[in-house]
N, C-alpha and C positions, 0 to 999 in steps of 0.2 A: 597208605601215604609213602610216596617215594622220593628219595633224594638221590639224584644220579643213578637211578637203578636199584638203590639199596633201601630196603624196608626199615623204616625208623620206628622205634618204640618210645612212647612216651607214657609217664604215669601221669593221668590227668583225673581230676576229681569229677565224679558224675553221681547223679541221683541214684544210680544202680550200685554205688560203690566204687572202689578204685579199679581202674582198668589197667592191667599190667601188660606192658609191651616191652620186649628186650631191646637193649641197645648194645650193639656189638663194636669191636675194635675199629673197623673201617669207618662206622658212622660217627664215633666221637671225634676221630681226626678230620673227617670231611666237614663236620659241623664247625670245627675249629677254623677251618680255612675260610669260612663265610665272613664278608666284612660287615654284614648286617644280619642280625638275628631274625628270621621269619616269624610271624606271629603265631604260626601253629607250633613253634617250638617253646612257647611260654607256658608256664612260668620255668625258667631255667634253674632257678634255686630248688624247686621241687623236683625237677628232672634228676638233678645231680644228687639230691637227697636220696631220692629212690635207688639210684645207681650204687650209692655207697652202703645203703642198708641192705640191699638185696644182692649185693655183689654181681650185678648185671654185667659190669666191666670195671676194672680198675681205673682211676683217674691218672695212674702212673703208667698205663700201658704205652709201649713205644711203637712208632711207625718204622718204615724201613731204614731210616737213617738214625734212629734212636731218639727221635723228638717225642715229648709227651704232648698231650693236647694243649697244655698251657703255653709250651714254646711255639707250637704251630699257630695258636690264636695270637700270641704276641707278634709274630712274624707277619701276620695278616692284618693286624691292627684291630682286632675283634675284642673291644673293651668289655662289652657285656659278658662274653664267654669267659674272658680272664677273670672278671670279678666273681662270677657265679663258681668258677673252678676252685679258686682261692678260698671263697668263703666255705667251701665244702672239703677243705683240707689238702688241695693239690700242693705238691712240694714246689716251692718257688725257685729252689736252687738246683732242681733236677738238671743234670747235664746230659747232652746227647752224645753221639758217637764222636763228635768232634770236640766235646767238652763244653759246649756252648749252653748257656742257661736262657731262660725266657728274656732276661735283661739284655743279653747279647742280641737275641733275635728281634727285639723291639725296634732296632734301628734299620731293619732290612727294608722297611716300606717308607715312602715319603709321607709324612704327617704334617698337619698344621701344627703351629707350636703349642697351642693350647691342648690339642688333642694328645700330642706326644707327652706333654708334661703330665697329663692326667694318667696315661698309661705307665709312665716311669714312676710317678708317685705312688700308684697302686702297688707295683712291684716292690719298690724300696720300703714302703710302709708295711708290707706283708714279709719283710725280712730278707729281700734280695741282697746279696753280697755284691757290692759295687766294685770290689777289687778282685773278683774271681776271675781266674784265667782260663782260656780255653786251651786245647792242645797245641795251638800255635803260639801260645804265651800272651795272647790278647785279652784285654780287660774290656768291659762294657765301654770305658772311655775311649779306648783305642777304636772300637767299633764305631763310636759316635764321630770320631775325627775321620775315620777311613771313609764313612758314608756322607760326610758333610753335614751331620745333623747338629746344627748350630745351637737349637734349643735344647737338644740332649746334652751338649757340652755344658751349657749354662747350668743346667739342673744337677749334673753329676759333679760339677766342680765344687758343690757345696761340702764334698767329702775331700778334704785336703789330701788325704793319702792317695786318691785316685790320680792326683797331677804328676806324682813322681814314680808311678809304677813302671818298671822297665819291662820291655817285651823284646823279641828278636829285632823289632824296629825302633828300640829305645823308648823313651818316654812318650807320652801323648804329644808333647811339644816337637821332639824329634820327628815323630811320624807326620805331624801337621806340616813341618818344614819340607820333609821329603815330597809330600803330596801337593804343596803349594797352597795349602788351606790358610790363606791370609786371615780370614776372620777368626778361625779357630786359634790362630797364633795370638790375636788380640785378646780373646777372652782367656786364654790359659795364662798369658802374661799377666792380665789384670788380676787374676785370681791368685798369683803368687808363684807360678811355675818357675823353676830354676832355669834361667836363660843360658847358663853356661854349663849345665849338666853334660857329662861325657857319656856317649854311647860307643862302645868299641873304639874309644879314643878321640871321638868327634863330638864337638858341640853342635847344637842346632844350626848354627850358621853354615857350618861346612856341609851338612846334610842338604840344606836348601841348594847350595852351590853344586853339589855332586849331582843332584837330579835336575839341575839347570831350572830353578824355580825363582825367577827374578821378583815376583810379587811376594813370595815368602821371604827373600833376602830383605827387601825393603820393609816389610811388616816388622821383621825382627829388629832391624836398625831402628824403626820408629819407636818400638816399645822398650828400647834400651839395651838390646844385645850389643855386646862389643863387636864390631865389625871386624876388628883385628885380633880376635881371641885365636889361640893356636891349639892345634890338636896335640896329641901325645907325642908327636914327632917334632913339634916346633914349628909346623907350617900354619900360616894364616889361611884363611878361606880363599884369599887372592892367589897365594901360592898354589894352593890346592887346585883351584880352577884352571890355572896356567898349565899345571901338570896334565890335566884332563882334557884341556883344548875346549873348555866351556865358555864360549864367547859371550853368551847372554849373561851368565853369572859374572863374568869379568866386568862387563859394562855395568851391571846392577851394583856390584860391590864398589865401583869407583864412584857411582851415583851417591851410595850410602857413606862415602868418605873414607874408603880403604887407604890405608898408609902405603903410598908407592915406594917409599924408602925402607919398608921393612925387609929384614934379611932372613934368608933360610940357608943355613950352612954357609953363611958369609956372602951369599949371593942376593942381589936386589931382584925385584920382579922383572926388571928390564934385562938384566943378565941371564935370569932363568928363560925369558922368552927368546934370547939369542937372536938368531937371524931370521926367525919365523915372522914374516911380514904381516901375517894375519893376526897374530898375537900381539905383535908391536902395535898394529893400527888399533886394536881394541884397547890397549893400555893407554894410547895417546888420545883416546876420545875425550874431549873436555867434559867435565861434570854436567854442565848445563845441557849439552847435547845428549849425553848418556840418559839423562832424565827424560828428555823428549823422545828418545827412541824406546826406552823400556816402560815409561810411566804412562799408563792410560787408565780409563774408568774401571776396567776389569781387574786392575791391580789392587785397588784399595776403595773404600766407599767414598762417595761424595760427602760433603759436609752434612747434607740432608740425611743420607743414609747412615753415617756415623752416629747422628743425633738419635735416629730411630733405633740404631743398635744399642747405644748407651741406655736409652730409656728401657729397652726390652731387658737389658741386663738387670737394671735396678728393679723392674717388676718382678724378676725371678727370685730376688733376694728375700 
């Protein structure tokens, strides 16, 4: 029997007794990459039991980047393989060369909500640490935000601690603001994330303005973030956007109701803009026109979409 040119070994019951075949390092990781378990590999539990009892290969063997078979299976969405590995003692919090666990890797593939929930629940119920950081300081929640896995964010938000974990990119809310993940912002805010938490002196509103994410600015404003909150230097997001020349951020902040009379070092936003005609034009855009320019169906869900999102959130509780 061959898998990509590699001889596989299975322990299968037979009338002649047990047929012992060896399973090596390459095979265990290759099997983990399969998204569907071929029938000839059944029963998986019996296969892994044989491996454990006969030391055919360790379940904790690493591939070239330090990933165990469990992490590989999680990255490929191979639920059956994950389940069999865990039931036979695979270490759920094993970290690879980048410090990532299976719970980090489960967000690397697009999954349907129910399938992703099943995989996350399996890992968490097996003892996965939801706040474990990789070498970049990212937790599984940060990974879920980065990859836009809304279902994963809904599941992980049950652990309140995961909402405020800082990373080089700030809390998950800072990260969502930087990336323009408006739906993640809605979910995190509803779960109780701190809307004014500081990262390197900046609240989430400033992070959205810095990376010019109008959808995130509007989402933050709609969930109750203070559009005029100040960074540690006393600048509002509008002052900050003017200094960076972020025109889309300026228009979005005006739409969100930013105070045009707010001062920084005694200067109003118009005085900061000075004689820069482009900045002055952006500041002079009426709020209703700013909304028309920046506001579209990609920026936030329709009423029907929002209803569906809220229903899904309740289903996950």
